[in-house]
C-alpha positions in Angstrom: 174.7 -23.2 25.6 172.8 -25.0 22.9 171.1 -27.1 25.5 170.0 -23.9 27.5 168.5 -22.3 24.3 166.5 -25.5 23.6 165.1 -25.4 27.1 164.0 -21.8 26.7 162.3 -22.5 23.4 160.5 -25.5 24.9 159.4 -23.3 27.9 158.1 -20.6 25.6 156.3 -23.0 23.2 154.7 -24.7 26.2 153.0 -21.4 27.3 152.3 -19.9 23.9 149.0 -21.8 23.2 147.4 -21.0 26.6 148.5 -17.4 26.2 146.9 -17.2 22.8 143.7 -18.8 24.2 143.6 -16.3 27.1 144.1 -13.3 24.8 141.5 -14.6 22.4 138.9 -15.0 25.2 139.7 -11.5 26.4 139.2 -10.1 23.0 136.0 -12.0 22.5 134.7 -10.8 25.9 135.5 -7.2 24.9 133.7 -7.6 21.6 130.7 -9.1 23.4 130.7 -6.3 25.9 130.8 -3.7 23.1 128.1 -5.5 21.2 125.9 -5.8 24.3 126.4 -2.1 25.0 125.4 -1.2 21.4 122.5 -3.6 21.6 121.3 -2.0 24.8 121.6 1.4 23.3 119.7 0.3 20.3 116.9 -1.2 22.4 116.8 2.0 24.5 116.7 4.1 21.4 114.0 1.9 20.0 111.9 2.3 23.1 112.5 6.0 23.1 111.7 6.4 19.4 108.5 4.3 19.7 107.3 6.4 22.7 108.2 9.6 20.7 106.3 8.4 17.7 103.2 7.5 19.7 103.3 11.0 21.3 103.6 12.6 17.8 100.6 10.4 16.7 98.6 11.8 19.6 99.7 15.4 18.8 98.6 14.8 15.2 95.2 13.6 16.4 94.9 16.9 18.4 95.6 18.8 15.2 92.9 16.9 13.4 90.4 17.5 16.2 91.1 21.2 16.1 90.0 21.2 12.4 87.2 18.6 12.4 84.4 18.7 15.0 83.0 15.4 13.7 86.0 13.3 14.9 84.7 13.3 18.5 81.5 14.6 20.0 81.3 16.2 23.4 81.0 13.6 26.2 81.9 10.7 23.9 84.9 8.5 23.0 86.2 7.9 19.5 89.3 6.6 17.6 91.2 8.2 14.8 94.1 7.1 12.6 96.3 10.1 11.9 98.5 7.9 9.8 97.4 4.8 7.9 100.4 2.6 8.9 100.1 3.4 12.7 97.9 2.3 15.5 94.6 4.2 16.2 94.6 7.0 18.8 91.7 7.0 21.3 90.2 10.3 22.1 87.4 11.8 24.3 86.3 15.3 24.7 84.3 17.3 27.2 83.6 20.9 28.2 85.5 22.6 31.0 83.8 26.0 31.4 84.1 27.8 28.0 87.1 25.7 26.9 87.4 22.1 25.6 89.4 19.3 27.2 90.7 16.6 24.9 92.2 13.4 26.3 94.3 11.3 23.9 95.5 7.8 24.5 97.7 5.4 22.5 98.1 1.6 22.3 100.5 1.7 25.3 97.9 3.4 27.4 99.9 6.6 27.5 97.7 9.7 27.6 98.0 13.3 26.5 95.5 15.9 27.9 95.1 19.4 26.3 92.9 22.4 26.7 91.5 23.9 23.5 89.8 27.2 22.6 88.5 28.8 19.5 90.9 30.1 16.9 88.7 33.1 16.3 85.9 34.3 18.5 83.5 35.2 15.6 83.7 35.7 11.8 83.4 39.5 12.5 86.9 39.6 13.8 86.1 42.9 15.6 88.3 45.0 17.8 85.1 46.7 19.0 81.4 46.1 18.4 78.8 48.6 19.7 75.2 47.8 18.9 73.1 50.4 17.1 71.2 52.3 19.8 70.0 55.1 17.5 72.9 57.3 18.4 76.5 57.7 17.2 79.6 56.3 18.9 81.6 59.1 20.5 85.3 59.0 21.1 86.8 61.4 23.6 90.2 61.9 25.3 92.3 58.8 25.8 90.1 56.6 23.7 91.5 54.5 20.8 90.5 51.6 18.6 93.1 49.6 16.7 91.4 47.2 14.4 87.9 46.7 12.8 85.2 48.7 14.6 81.5 47.9 14.2 79.6 51.1 15.0 76.0 52.3 14.9 74.5 53.6 11.6 74.7 57.2 12.9 78.5 57.0 12.7 81.3 58.4 14.9 81.7 61.7 16.7 85.1 62.9 17.9 84.2 64.9 21.0 85.0 65.7 24.6 84.2 64.6 28.1 84.1 67.8 30.2 87.2 69.7 29.0 89.0 66.6 27.8 88.9 66.5 24.0 89.7 63.6 21.7 93.3 63.9 20.5 93.9 60.8 18.5 93.7 59.8 14.8 90.4 59.3 13.1 89.4 55.7 12.4 90.3 54.7 8.8 87.2 54.2 6.7 88.4 50.7 5.6 88.3 49.6 9.3 84.7 50.8 10.0 81.7 48.5 9.7 78.0 49.0 10.5 76.7 47.0 13.5 73.2 45.7 13.9 70.9 46.2 16.8 71.9 42.9 18.4 75.2 41.3 19.4 76.5 38.2 17.7 74.5 35.3 19.3 75.9 32.9 21.9 75.5 29.3 20.8 72.4 27.8 22.4 74.2 24.8 23.8 76.9 27.0 25.4 74.3 29.4 26.8 72.3 26.6 28.5 75.5 24.9 29.8 76.8 28.2 31.3 73.4 29.1 32.7 73.3 25.9 34.7 76.8 26.5 36.0 75.9 30.0 37.0 72.7 28.8 38.7 74.6 26.0 40.4 72.3 23.3 39.0 75.2 21.6 37.1 77.8 19.5 39.0 80.8 18.7 36.7 82.6 16.2 39.0 81.6 13.6 41.6 81.4 15.0 45.1 84.4 14.4 47.3 87.1 15.9 49.5 89.1 18.8 48.3 92.8 18.0 48.3 95.7 20.4 47.9 97.2 17.9 45.3 96.6 18.5 41.6 93.5 16.6 40.3 94.3 15.2 36.9 92.0 15.8 34.0 92.5 12.2 33.0 90.1 11.2 35.8 86.6 12.3 36.9 87.8 15.1 39.1 86.1 16.3 42.3 83.5 18.8 43.3 82.6 20.3 46.7 80.3 22.8 48.3 82.4 25.5 50.2 81.5 28.6 52.3 83.0 32.0 52.9 86.6 32.9 52.3 89.0 30.5 50.6 92.7 30.4 51.4 93.3 26.9 50.1 95.3 25.3 47.4 93.0 24.0 44.7 94.5 22.7 41.5 93.2 21.0 38.3 90.0 19.1 37.7 88.1 20.7 40.6 84.6 22.3 40.7 83.9 24.6 43.7 80.3 25.4 44.5 79.0 28.0 46.9 76.8 31.1 47.5 79.1 34.0 48.4 82.8 33.1 47.9 85.9 35.2 48.6 89.3 34.3 47.4 92.1 35.8 49.4 95.6 36.7 48.4 96.8 33.5 50.2 94.7 31.2 48.0 96.5 29.3 45.2 94.2 28.0 42.5 94.8 26.8 38.9 92.5 25.5 36.2 89.5 25.1 38.5 85.8 26.1 37.9 83.8 28.1 40.5 80.0 28.3 40.6 78.4 30.8 43.0 75.9 33.6 43.3 78.6 36.2 44.2 82.4 36.0 43.9 84.9 38.4 45.4 88.5 38.3 44.4 90.4 40.1 47.2 93.3 42.5 46.5 96.5 40.7 45.8 95.0 37.5 44.5 96.7 35.7 41.6 95.4 32.6 40.1 93.8 30.8 37.1 90.2 29.8 37.1 86.8 30.2 35.4 84.1 31.9 37.5 80.4 31.3 36.8 78.1 33.5 38.9 74.3 34.3 38.9 74.6 37.8 40.3 77.9 39.6 40.9 81.7 39.3 40.5 83.9 41.9 42.1 87.6 42.0 41.2 89.6 44.2 43.6 92.7 46.2 42.9 95.9 44.3 42.1 94.1 41.0 41.2 95.4 39.0 38.3 93.3 36.2 36.7 95.9 34.6 34.5 95.3 33.0 31.1 93.3 30.9 30.5 90.7 32.3 33.0 87.3 33.7 32.7 84.3 35.4 34.3 80.7 34.5 33.2 77.7 36.2 34.9 74.2 35.2 33.8 71.6 36.8 36.1 68.5 35.7 34.2 65.8 38.3 34.8 67.7 40.3 37.4 70.6 42.7 36.8 74.2 41.3 36.6 77.2 43.2 37.8 80.9 42.7 37.2 83.5 45.3 38.3 87.3 45.4 37.6 89.0 47.8 39.9 92.2 49.7 39.2 95.2 47.6 38.5 93.3 44.4 38.0 93.6 42.1 35.0 91.6 39.2 33.5 93.2 37.1 30.8 90.8 34.9 28.9 87.2 36.2 28.8 84.6 38.3 30.6 81.0 37.5 29.6 78.0 39.4 31.2 74.4 38.6 30.2 71.0 39.4 31.5 67.5 40.0 30.3 66.9 43.5 31.9 67.5 46.4 29.5 69.3 49.5 30.9 67.9 52.1 28.5 68.6 54.9 31.1 72.2 53.8 31.7 71.6 53.7 35.4 72.5 50.1 36.1 75.7 49.1 34.3 76.3 45.4 33.8 80.1 45.9 33.6 82.5 48.5 35.0 86.2 48.5 34.1 88.2 51.2 35.9 91.0 53.3 34.5 94.0 51.0 35.0 92.2 47.7 34.7 92.6 45.4 31.7 91.1 42.5 29.8 93.1 40.2 27.5 90.9 38.1 25.3 87.2 38.5 24.8 84.8 41.0 26.4 81.1 40.3 25.8 78.5 42.4 27.6 74.9 42.1 26.8 74.1 45.3 28.7 75.5 48.8 29.4 79.1 49.3 30.5 81.5 51.9 31.6 85.0 51.2 30.1 88.5 52.3 31.1 92.0 51.0 31.0 92.6 48.6 28.1 91.2 45.7 26.2 93.5 43.5 24.0 91.6 41.0 22.0 87.9 41.7 21.1 85.1 43.7 22.7 81.4 43.2 22.0 79.0 45.4 24.0 75.4 46.4 23.7 75.8 49.9 25.0 78.4 52.1 26.7 78.8 55.4 28.4 81.3 57.5 30.3 80.6 59.1 33.7 82.4 62.3 34.6 81.7 65.1 37.1 78.1 63.9 37.7 77.3 63.7 34.0 76.5 60.6 31.9 77.9 60.7 28.3 75.9 58.1 26.4 77.6 56.1 23.7 81.0 57.6 24.7 84.4 56.0 25.1 86.8 57.8 27.4 90.2 56.7 28.5 89.9 53.2 27.0 92.4 51.7 24.6 91.2 48.8 22.5 93.3 46.7 20.1 92.5 43.6 18.1 94.7 40.7 19.2 94.6 37.1 18.1 97.6 35.8 20.0 95.3 34.0 22.6 92.7 31.3 22.0 89.2 32.6 22.5 86.5 30.9 24.6 83.9 28.6 22.9 81.0 31.1 23.1 79.8 32.6 19.8 78.5 30.9 16.7 80.6 30.6 13.6 83.6 28.7 12.5 84.5 25.6 14.6 88.3 26.0 14.2 90.1 25.3 17.6 93.5 26.2 18.9 95.5 24.5 21.6 95.9 26.5 24.7 98.1 24.3 26.9 99.0 20.8 28.1 97.3 19.6 31.3 98.5 17.1 33.9 
């Protein structure tokens, strides 16, 4: 019995050391595995945190550019250090219609592209501006102005169009200002740039084939001359040039620029683009130009014409300029029908007939209402205007530089 116990003890002691070694190795392997996993997680977190910090640096550079125009001139490249202990951020800026494009790049060659607009369209901050035409502003049925109104020196009449009498509240005295005989001026550089786009003498991108794929704003983009009706998909950094262009309801466009003599947006069209025309833009019923979009017509010495039919909407801006005066109110530059709307800036250096609604700011040289064969000069009828600063305005009028980010671009 004693001999058997000694044999068992010897057997156990013979395997104890190898067992301890095996267990120790297993434990060490487990510790190494845990350490490797933690180390990998730390490395991944470090990579993620570094990328996040670089992006925040680029976003900080955008904030600085929105405040300081001297950081980077149009068409040039520059560097900025948002934080002293971080690497410099490269930036370049160029015009895309009446908005700015800013391209930021960091030390790892990652890029961030944003579209910028003006924080405020003009120091006036008007809901409505009507130039002094030696007659009063008349408000009739369905008309309203919510915000600061710049009116002629002759004041305001609360009147009727036909048998439809004004039934709203009188404008508060503290929201009424006196307008001059001229509209706030368009910046000279912007006017010249827009005139070249309208006249199709400016080509923003190299000529090339129009693809249905999104053209990145990091690159040089593409431009092409097109004809007739468009039913294509056109996205991004694309400049379309033509004479008379029609966009059907089947067309899908986003962020592009169009230069033509005449543009027609067919009923049912939905898209996002900036239109520059030298003669006419017709927006049919049910069309929606989504933000940030715009219409700019500069006819030079002829008569421009823009028309928004019932149920259509433009979000961004509508700018109509021309050198021909319409003192007899026979050739309106802009007509907005009863259920149409503009969100953003309306600027018409001519006569206009307004209906529907305007949410943002409206600056017009002259206005009238037409009813039952009669023209009511200086009269607003069935138009609701309200000051709104929720959208960034186009880079158009002189004044404070302050920019606002509109959106990120691909």
